[in-house]
C-alpha positions, 0 to 999 in steps of 0.5 A, spaced: 500 500 500 505 504 501 509 503 495 502 504 491 501 511 494 509 513 493 508 511 486 502 515 485 505 521 489 511 521 484 507 520 478 503 526 480 508 530 482 512 529 476 506 532 472 505 537 476 512 540 476 512 540 469 505 544 469 508 549 474 514 550 470 511 552 464 504 555 467 506 558 474 506 565 471 498 564 469 497 564 477 493 570 479 494 572 487 487 574 490 485 582 491 489 585 497 494 579 496 499 581 501 494 581 507 492 574 505 495 568 509 497 562 504 497 555 505 500 549 501 499 541 502 505 538 499 506 531 496 510 528 502 506 525 508 500 530 505 503 535 510 500 542 510 505 548 510 501 555 512 502 562 515 506 564 509 505 571 506 507 574 499 509 581 498 508 580 490 505 576 485 511 573 482 514 571 489 507 567 490 508 564 483 516 562 484 514 559 491 509 554 487 513 552 482 519 551 487 515 546 492 510 543 487 504 543 492 498 538 491 494 543 493 495 551 494 490 556 498 489 563 500 485 565 506 479 568 505 481 573 510 485 579 510 490 580 516 495 585 519 500 580 520 498 574 515 505 570 517 504 570 524 500 565 528 492 565 528 492 569 535 497 574 532 494 575 525 489 581 527 483 580 523 481 585 518 475 582 514 474 577 510 471 575 503 464 572 503 465 565 500 460 560 499 462 552 497 457 549 492 459 541 492 456 535 489 458 532 496 452 535 499 447 534 493 443 528 492 444 526 485 442 519 482 449 518 479 453 517 486 450 510 486 453 509 480 460 511 481 461 512 489 464 507 493 465 506 500 468 500 504 468 499 512 475 498 514 473 493 520 469 488 517 470 489 509 463 491 507 463 494 500 457 498 497 455 503 492 452 510 493 453 515 499 457 513 505 453 512 511 455 514 518 456 507 521 457 500 517 450 497 517 453 490 518 458 491 524 456 499 526 463 501 525 464 508 524 471 507 520 468 508 513 473 509 507 470 513 501 472 513 494 468 519 490 468 520 483 465 526 479 461 526 473 457 530 468 451 529 472 453 531 479 457 537 476 451 539 472 447 539 478 452 543 482 452 548 477 445 549 477 446 550 485 451 556 483 446 559 478 441 559 484 446 562 489 448 567 484 441 570 483 440 570 490 446 574 491 445 579 486 437 580 486 436 579 493 442 582 496 444 587 491 451 585 490 454 588 484 456 583 478 463 585 479 463 584 486 462 576 485 467 571 482 465 564 481 471 559 481 471 551 479 474 548 485 478 543 480 474 537 484 466 536 485 464 543 486 465 551 485 467 557 490 463 563 490 467 569 492 463 576 494 468 581 495 465 588 497 466 593 503 459 591 506 461 583 506 468 584 508 466 586 515 460 581 516 461 576 522 460 569 523 453 570 525 451 575 520 454 570 514 450 564 517 443 568 516 445 569 509 446 562 509 439 560 512 436 565 507 439 562 501 438 555 503 430 557 505 431 555 512 425 557 516 421 559 510 413 558 512 409 559 505 403 562 508 407 568 511 408 569 503 401 569 501 401 562 499 394 559 502 394 551 502 387 549 500 382 545 504 377 541 500 373 545 495 376 551 497 381 556 492 388 556 492 391 563 494 397 564 490 401 571 489 404 573 483 410 570 481 414 576 479 414 578 487 421 579 489 424 575 494 422 568 497 415 570 495 416 570 488 421 564 488 416 560 492 410 561 487 415 559 481 418 553 485 410 551 486 409 551 478 415 548 476 415 542 481 407 541 480 407 542 472 414 540 470 417 535 474 417 527 473 416 522 478 424 521 479 425 529 480 419 530 485 422 524 489 429 528 489 426 534 491 424 531 497 417 528 496 415 521 498 414 517 493 406 516 495 406 523 495 409 524 488 405 519 485 398 523 487 401 529 484 403 525 478 396 522 477 392 529 479 396 534 475 390 537 471 387 538 478 393 541 481 394 546 475 387 548 475 387 549 483 394 553 482 391 557 477 385 559 482 380 554 480 376 551 486 376 544 482 374 538 486 380 536 490 378 530 494 384 526 491 389 532 493 388 533 500 391 539 504 397 534 506 399 534 499 399 541 498 403 542 504 409 537 502 408 540 495 410 547 498 416 544 502 418 541 495 418 548 492 423 551 497 427 545 496 427 546 488 428 554 489 433 554 495 441 553 494 445 548 497 451 551 500 456 548 505 455 552 511 461 551 515 465 554 509 461 561 509 461 562 516 468 561 517 472 567 517 479 564 517 477 559 511 483 557 506 480 557 499 484 554 493 488 559 488 485 560 481 490 556 476 493 552 481 492 544 480 487 540 485 491 534 487 485 530 487 484 530 480 489 534 476 484 539 474 485 546 474 482 551 479 478 556 474 475 562 475 469 562 471 466 568 467 459 564 465 457 558 469 452 556 464 457 555 458 463 552 463 465 545 462 469 542 467 471 536 463 474 541 458 475 548 460 479 545 467 484 540 464 491 542 464 495 537 460 496 534 453 499 527 451 498 520 453 500 516 459 500 508 460 497 506 467 494 500 470 487 501 472 484 497 478 477 499 477 474 505 474 467 507 472 465 510 465 467 517 465 469 523 460 475 527 460 475 533 454 471 530 448 473 523 450 469 517 454 473 512 457 472 506 461 469 502 465 476 499 467 478 493 472 485 490 473 488 492 466 493 496 463 491 502 458 494 508 454 489 514 455 490 521 455 494 524 460 488 528 463 484 522 464 490 518 467 492 523 472 485 523 474 485 516 475 491 516 479 489 522 483 483 518 485 487 512 487 484 508 481 490 507 478 498 507 478 503 509 473 506 503 470 513 507 469 515 512 474 
């Protein structure tokens, strides 16, 4: 096992070194970079080097080229003395930062490509890992997660919703909001404005609660759940804030969602089936028609409203946003979990991480232990199991970084 890990590290670090020797000048330090702390995880022993400070962008570029890190970060915070230990840094403010990660989003693809193993009894299953092994109750669970078009597209949709909240509801300017692909399974959104900079952790938590729809009560937004034979009261969908979002969410869920989509929106299959079978009645009632509603009772309407909140809310990692000392990835550095670049994005809708974030050219021969079918660039690879293959360098590095393959020659 140690030899395999060494093989992986040697292969990946060699490729990373080649990349940084040629492209380190593309790394851009964040605004007010001299007030930031920098941290790096190095390949050797997976150790963290932090409390670094750089006075010029070039100094940062040269340091990365020299040490060849597996991961490179800067603080979201601004400090008077960024190179000091935490208690002596003197906090001056922090970007309002969000992490949208497929790990926190329910997607059907996880059953296809994510694997977890109990380190005590050896039980192996596909899908999202449990807190404890169902066989032996051990909490020593080892996960092997993957990334694909399905989960990353879902993450992109969450980012689009988040951006809409930040600009339309909170009034931040488009130029104050920057979006980056993390290089793995998600995206980072940075708000850099004087107002956001001084928010404390509790205030940031309130923003998270708002975008996640925590505590939203539909009736307080003018949405009346119909009793049998009564009208469904519903505001105008153009209303600002959560009122309009709820109305649009209700119509979207009730009229357009498939059975599978309804269940992923949080509805029980029985409730979703009732909606599917009575779609005409649901649409009619939502339009203000007091049609017969015997088969669609108040309980179904309540759950439909909750599903609308789920659909229109944005899924973010609360811990990242409320942590005012957080380290976050530096754009145009490589992610040691995939070999992909961390990329600042101009248009999230047009961004393709499997094309736009690749960093390498050429081909490599590797030995793959197990890998699902996957895409990198415009090519599809796999599935593979216990075989030697020659594939594109970005695909090979992805497999090696994910622990699914080893280099045949290092």
